[in-house]
N, C-alpha and C positions, 0 to 999 in steps of 0.2 A: 447488392451482390452477396454479402455475407448472409443476409436474411434468407435468400434462396438456398444457400449452401446448408443452412441450419434448419430448413423447414421440416425435416424428419425428426428433429430433436426438440425436447422440451428443455430449454435452457434455464437453469436455476442459479441465480446469483446469491451466494450466501454472504452478503455484506450489507451492513447498515450504513456504509459510507455514502453520503449523497454524491460525492465526487465520482466514485466508481459506478454508481447507478446512472449518473449523467453520461459517463463514457459509453455505457451499453446503449443508452438511448441514441447517442450521437453516432454510434456504429450501425444504427438501425437494426438492432437485434431484438426480437421478441423474447422477453424473459419474465420470469417471476422472481420475487424476492422471498427467500426463506431464511430465517435466522435461527440458530441454535446456540445456546450458551456453552462456551468452551472455556475452561480454565487455561489461559495461555501461559503455560510453563514449559520450559525446555531444558535439556541437560546443560549444565554449566560449561562443559568442555566444547560446546558448539561455538563456531565463530562465523560472523558476517552472514553470507548467503545460506550457510548451513542452518542458521536460526530461522530465517524466513521460510526456507524450504520445509523445515520441520513443522512450523506453526501452520503453514498453508495445508500441509497434509493432515495435521491434527484436527483442524477445522473440518476437513472433508470426512474424517472418520466418524464425526457426530451424526452423519447422514447414513443410517444403517438400512434404510428401506428404499434405496433408489430403484426406479422402475426402468424397463427396457429402453425407453426413449429419453430418459433423463440425462442431461449433461450438466454436471455440477461444477461451478466455478467458485473456488475459495481463494483467498489472498491474504498476504500479511506484508507489512512494510515496517522497516526499522531505519533509524539513523545510526550509522556506525562511525564512532569517533574515537580515535586513538585506542583501538582494541576493546571498546565498550559499546554495547548496544543501548541506545536510548529508545524507549517505547513511548507510550502516552503518559503525560504528567498527571499526577493524582490531584494536584492543587496548584494554586498560584505560586507558592514558594518553589515547588519542584519545577514548574514551567520556567520561572526566573533562573533557577540554577542551571537548567538545560541550555537556555539561550545564552547565558553568560559563558558557559563552556564552549558553545559553538562560535561565539563572537571572535572575529579576526582569524578564523581557521577554516581549513577545508575539511569536509566530511563526506562520507558516502551515504547515499539513500538507496537502500536495497529493497526491492519488492519481489516476492515470489508469488506465483499463481499456480494453483493445482486445477487441472482439467480432468474431470473423472466421470466415467460412465460405469455401467455394470460390468463391462468387459475390459476396460483399460483405465490407466491413469498416467498422465504426463505432468511433471512439475517443471516450470520454467522460471527463470529469474533474470533480473536486470539490475545494474548498478549505475548510478549517476553521481559524479563528483560535484559538490556545491561548495562555493567559496563565499563565506560571509565576510563583510567588512567589520571593523571594530564597532560594536553597538554600544551606545551609552545606556546607563541604567534607566534614564528617562524614556528612551525609545523602547526598551524592553518592557517597562511598566505600562507604557501607553498601549503597546500591542496586546499585552495580556489582559488589561482592563477592558479594552474595546472589542477584542476578537475572541477571547476565551478559548484558547487553542487546546482544550483538554482531550479532544478526540483525534489529535494529530501526533504521530511519531515525532520525537525531537521538539515538540511544543511549537511547531510552526507550520504554516501553509504557505508554500512558495507563491501561490496565486493571490495572497492577501497582502495587506499593507507592508508587513515586514519583509516580504519578498521584493516588493517595489523599491524600498529604500535600503535594504540591507544585503541583498545578494549581488555580488560583483560579477560572478561568472558561474557557468555550469558546463560540465563536460558530460555529454550523454543525453538521454531523453528527458525533456522537461516533464512530460506526462507521467513518467515513472516517479518523479518527485511528488507530483500531485497524488499519486497512489496506484497507478496501474501502467505497466509497460505495454501500452496499447498496440504498438507496432508488432511486438513479439506475440501477443495474444492473437491478434488478427491473423498472422502467418499460421499459427498452430490451428486455429479454427478453420481456416481455408484448406487445411490438409485433410480434414475429416471427410469421410465418405458417407 
């Protein structure tokens, strides 16, 4: 259905995330992957979804040569905990510190998506509340050592071991926590003419 809707477009997914790429395959979208290096910095005064909206837009600006049929999709996800954005951990210590902070608390996972062509741009976002149980240091070390979550905001993947044993509840879209608010993206793409 979506494939037919997008047949006049060349969909470009600007993401190295295997999870986002799998979502596009599962949605039956014909797409190519193009990556550009972007320094992901944002103004300090931005909060929550303002950060992910800014970064999704920043990533789209790296593509200065879009063609008439191109439809560029860029995205960014953060974990928002107690007024602080947690991005991807640089190393095992930072991953441990992030998971220790998330332990026993609720946090928001916020993902923004930019849909851009030569004639328009739309940025959408979604937020999901995730409730972690109290994690032991042993559980955190086991997860980091075995799953190496350095490419994941907040140092965890809900679809991995830590999600199985550590997440007590979520409010909102599960897929948004994995890395893409698929239901919202689908609705926006279906509106295209």
